[in-house]
N, C-alpha and C positions, 0 to 999 in steps of 0.2 A: 504495499500501499503506501502510493508516494504522500509526501507531506502535506499536500492540499488537502486530501482526503483524511487523513488525523487531524489536521485543525477542523475539517468541518463536523467530524465525529464529536469533537470535543464541544465544538460551537453548539451543536445541537442539543448537548448534556446541557447548557449553561445558557440561559439566556444573556447572562450579563457581556458573554464574549461578542462584539459587535467591533468589525472592521470601521475606520473611516473611510469615506468616500474615495474615491482614485483622486479627485479635485484636491481633496484637503491634505492628502498625504504629498500628493505632488507639491504644493503651495510649501507644507510645513517643513518637508524635506529640503527644499530648494531655497526657500529665503534664507535661512541660516548661512548655508555657502554661498549664496548671493553676495551675502553683508561679508564674510569672511573673505571672499576674491575682491570685492570691492575695497575693502580696507587694506589688502595686502597691494592691489593694483595701483592705488592711491598713494601709497606709501613707496613703492617702487618707483611709480613716476617721479613725485617730490624728490626722492633720495637722489635719481638720478639727475633731474633737471634743475632743482632750487635748492634743497638741503645743502650742498655744497658751499652756495653763498650764504645761506641763512643760518647755518650752524659752524660752518667751519673756514670763515672769511680771512683767517691771517695765515694760511699754509697755501701754496702752490694748487693751481684747480687740479691738476691730476691727482695730488695726495688727498684734496678735498674730496673729491669724488670717490677715492678708495675708502676714505674715514667715513663719507655717507654711505656707502654700500655695506660697510661692517655692522652700523647701527641696523640696517635691514636685517641681517643676519640675527638679531639678538632675540626677536620674536621664536625663531628656529630653535635655538637654543634652547627656550622656556616651554616650547610645544610638547615634550616628551613628559614634563612633568604636569603639565594639563593633562596629558591621555592618563597617567596615573591615577590624578585626583577625581577626574570625570569618569573615568573607566569604573573606577571603583564603585562609584555611587551608580552611576548607569547599570552594573550588573547587580547590584545590593538594593537599590530601592525603585529602580525603573528609568526608562527613557526620557520619558516626557520630562521630569521635573527636573533634570539633570540639564537635559538639553536648553531648557527656559533660563537656568542660571548662568551656564556656560554664555549665552547669547547677549544677557545683560553683561557680563563682564568684559566679553568683548567689545560691545558698542559702546561702554562708558569709555574704557580706555582709548578709543579710537578716537572720540569726540575731545578727549582732554589734549591729544596730540595737537588737533586745531586749534585748542587754546593757548598752547605753549609760546612763552616768550623768546626772542630771536637771541643769539651770540651776542649782539649788540647790547641787547637790555640786560642780562643776566652771566654773559661769559660763561665759563664753562660749566657753572650751573644748569643751563638750559640744555647742554648735550645730556646731563647726567639724568634730567627729568626726562630728557627724549627717550633714552634706553630703558628708564623706569616704566615709561607708559608703553614701550613696546614690549618690554618683558610682561607685564600682567595682560597685554593684549594676546601674546604668545600663550600664556596659560589657558585665555577663554577659548582660544583657538584649538588648544590641544584636544579640547571634547566636542567639538564641533561637527567635523566631518563623520567619524565613524559612528556618532548618535545619529544624525541626520540618515546616514547610510541605512542602519539599521529600523528607523523609522520606513523607509520605502521597501527594502527587501522582507522584513518580518511582517508586511501587510500586504505582500505580493503573492498571486498563484505562482505555483512552482514551476511553470512553462515561461512565465513572464519576469523572473526574478531580474535578469540581468537588464531587462528594459526598465522595470522600478528602480532598479539600481542607478539607472541613467539621470534619475530626477535631482538626487544633489549634485550629480556632477554636472548638469547645465547651469548650477548657481556658478560655476567658472566664468562660462563665455558672458553670463548673463552680469555678473558683477564685475567682468573687464569690459564690457561694453559701456555700463552706466559710468562708472570711475574712469575710464579715457574718454567718453563721451561728454563729461563734465568738464572734464580739462580742455577739450578739443573747444568748448563754446568758451570758456572762460579766457581762454588764449586768443579767441578770435575777437572779445571784444575788451580786453583789458591790456595794456602797455605791459612789456616785460618788467617793468619797475614795480608798477600795480601787483604783478602775480608775484613778485618776491615781496612786496610789502603785506599782502593779506589775499591775494588770489589763492594761491598753493591752499591755504585753509579750508576754502569753502566745501572741498570734497569729504574733508574729515569731519566736518561739524554738519555737513547733509546726510551723513551716514544712520545719524541719529534717525531721522524720519524711516529708513528701512528697518533699522532696529525695533521701533515702535509698532510697524506692522508686523514682522516676526513676531514679537512679546506677545501682541494681541492672536494671531493665529493659533500659536503653541499650546496657549494658554486653554484653548478650547479642544484641542486636539485629545484622544484618547490615549492611554498607553497601549504598546502593541501588541495583538494577540497572541504572540510567541511568548512574551516577557509573562503576561498574564499567565497563559499555559503554565510555565516553568512555576510560577508563584502557587498555582492550585495543585501539581505535582509535587511541592515543595523540594522542586531542584536548584532555587535561588542560593548562590553561593555567599557566605559571610566573609571571605577573604577572598575575593577573585584576584586579586595581584599575585598571592601566593601558588594560588592554583594554576593561572596560566603560565606563570614560568616554568611551573614543575611540569605542566603536562603539554604544551604547547610553543617552548622554546623555539623548537625547529620553525613552527610555522610563522611565527615573529620574524624571523632572520628571512626566512624566504619572500615574505609580504614585502619587507622594507626594500629588498633590490629589484623586485618586481614594479614597485611603487616609485622608488628613485629615478627612473630615469625620465619618468613624465615631469617629474619636478626640473630635472637639469635641463631637459628641453624647452619645457616653457618659459623659465626665466632666461634661458638664451635668447628666448625669442621675443619676451614681451620687456625686459628689462636690460639686460648687456647691448642687445642689437639697437635698443633706443639711444644707450649713449655712444656707440659706436657710430652708430648713422648718423646722429647730431656733431658729433666731434672729428668724423674722418672722411663720411663719405658728402659730406655738403647739404644734408637734410635740416630742415628747421623742424623744431618739435612739432608744432602743429602738423605741419605733411608727414611725418612720421607716425603720428596718433591717426591720422586719417586712414594710412594704409593698415595700422594694425586693425582698427575697426572693422574694415572692410573683411580682412581676412579670418577676424574671429567669426563671424557669422558661419563659414566652413568649417570650422571649430564644434561649433553646436549642432551645425548638422551632421557630421561625422560621430559626434558621441553617442547620439540617436540611432544612428544607421549601424554602428559598430556592436552596440549593445544588443540590437535585434538579432544580427548575426552571432553574436555569441550565445544567444538564445538557441539557434538552430545549429549552428557550427561548434559550440562549445567555447568556453572562454581562454583554454590554454592554446587553441588553435589559431584564436583570433589574434591573442598577444603575442602567440610567436611570430607571425606574421608581421605585425606594426614593428616588432624588435630587429627582425632581421633587415625590414627596410628602411630603419632607422640608422643602421650599420651604414649602410650605401649613404643615404642622406649625411650623416656626419662628416664622409670625407669628400662629399661633392660641393656641400653649401658655400665652403669658403670663395669657390669660383663665382659664385653671384654676389658677391659682397666685395665686387671690385670698380674703381674706377669713382666718378663723381655723379650724384645726383641720377644715379641710372634706376630709374623709376621701376622699370620692366622686369628688371633682374632681382630687385629687392623685394617686388610685390610677389614674383615667384618664389624667391628664398620663406617669404610669408606663407604665402597660400600652401607650399607642398610640406613647410613645417607644421602649419595647424592641422593640415590633414593629418599626418601620421600623430600629431598628438591627439586629435578626437578619436583614432581610432586604440591607441595606447592607453588612453583615461577612460574611455566609456566601459568595458567590462570589468574596471577596477571595483566598482561601485558594487558588484554583486560577489567578485571573487574573493576578496580580501574578508567581508563577511563570512563567507562560506568555510574558509579556513580553518574556522572556529565554532564550538559548541556555544548553545545559548547561554550558559550560564557564565562564560568568561569572553564573550563575543563583542561587547563594547570595550573590554580592556584589550583583549587581543590585537582586535582590527584599528583601534584606537594608536595603542603603541607601537605596531608597524606602520600606520601611516605617518604617525609624526617624527619616526626615527628616520623614515625615506625624507622628511623633508628637510632634517639636518643634513643627512648623506648627500642627497641628491639635489639641494636649491639654498641651504643656507647662506651660502658664501659663494654659489654660483657666479653671480654677477661680479664679484670680487675677482674671483679665481680667472674667470673667462678675460676680464680686464687688463688682469696682471699677464697672462698668458699672451693674448694680443699685442701688447705692448713690449714684453720682451723676446718673445718667440713667433710673431706675428698669429694670423688669423689663423691657417692650418692647425696650428695646437690647440685651437677654441673645437675645432670639429672633432681633433682626437680625444680629447676630454669626453665629449658628447657621445663618440662610439665606444670609448672602454666603458660608459653608463650602460650603453645599448647591450652590450657582451655581457654585462653584470646581470642585468635581466635575464636576458636568453638564459643563461647558466641558472639561474632560480627559477626559470620555468619548466626548465627540463627535469628538476629534482621534484614537482609536485604530480600528482593525479587528476586529472581533468573535475572539475566540481560542480558542474553543472548537473548531476544528479543525486548529490548529497540530499540526504534527510534532514532539512534545516529546523526541523521541531526538534531535532535531539541537542 
């Protein structure tokens, strides 16, 4: 009997077990990750284009950029701590309440970044406050994606789990589009000096609107059916972190390296390439954001398509295909970033990159939770996802900038290629998860 039938049997025995509508599941799981990625894209854009002058004005432009991008990595360091905290409570008291708190913590710290004084006002204290807000933001982010993925997949029919798992994944292009679209509009109507003075703050403050909407939706959703089923069967563990490291350490390592390459690819495309294109290839910040917004639509479409393929062909086969293609892309893309203001080749770089990003990212929403049992699923998937953020993204913009400066742009391709190979090796060690009994 598949897990859909298992759930139906239990639901018939108790009228208390009702699923949220597909619309509610989609919105509740997507809104938090949209805020997550909105915040991260806003920070990435600001760190690349404005923070070097706002917070690091007394060093050379190159060093200021590297220092600014290092603050970008602070949240990634905090994310595993967040996954420990929120994973523990998510597996112990439930997905819903944990997700509501992580959303508020993430949102409040983001708004505070928009209120920080500049280096000119507070000196080094402003940098310390920036890093502190970024660290707290990272703790909140550490509990977000895994909880949202569970809201989606634990409400899904067995044959559509990857498609439902795409709901939180779609928050990535949505957040990206909203963040960069807002920066694009601001830069269209404000002067560069106005952007440095107050314009860069607007996206951080505007995220409060998304946080309010997300809080309203999540307060009204139900606990997931599978967690309620585990509660009824008394299968909720009191020490999920202890259990997950004892029984599922191998899956944590596998999941970490499967997801890492998506982070490396994304922040190569969205953050490092923005800096490289505006400092080396002659593009304005506004021009490159416009190209990024166009390519992000391709990203969203491929998330849905690849998730549908993963429901039919399997998660492993779909991700093996994307990782193999990424190895090829890693060694070819430097040839597309040549010359000055070559809109055609740079657009091709972005579109191909985001096609592969969509294929690699879509099935992860189902595969990662499927690696773990219900009683440690929040902890396990959260730890793997956030360790992947450190391995694949925490210092990707900084590493890529340093590599390009010292060894040339082809070294950035080699870096991406190594991450793709690591993903392939990890995928080779797992079994197909499409047919697992998700109710256990």
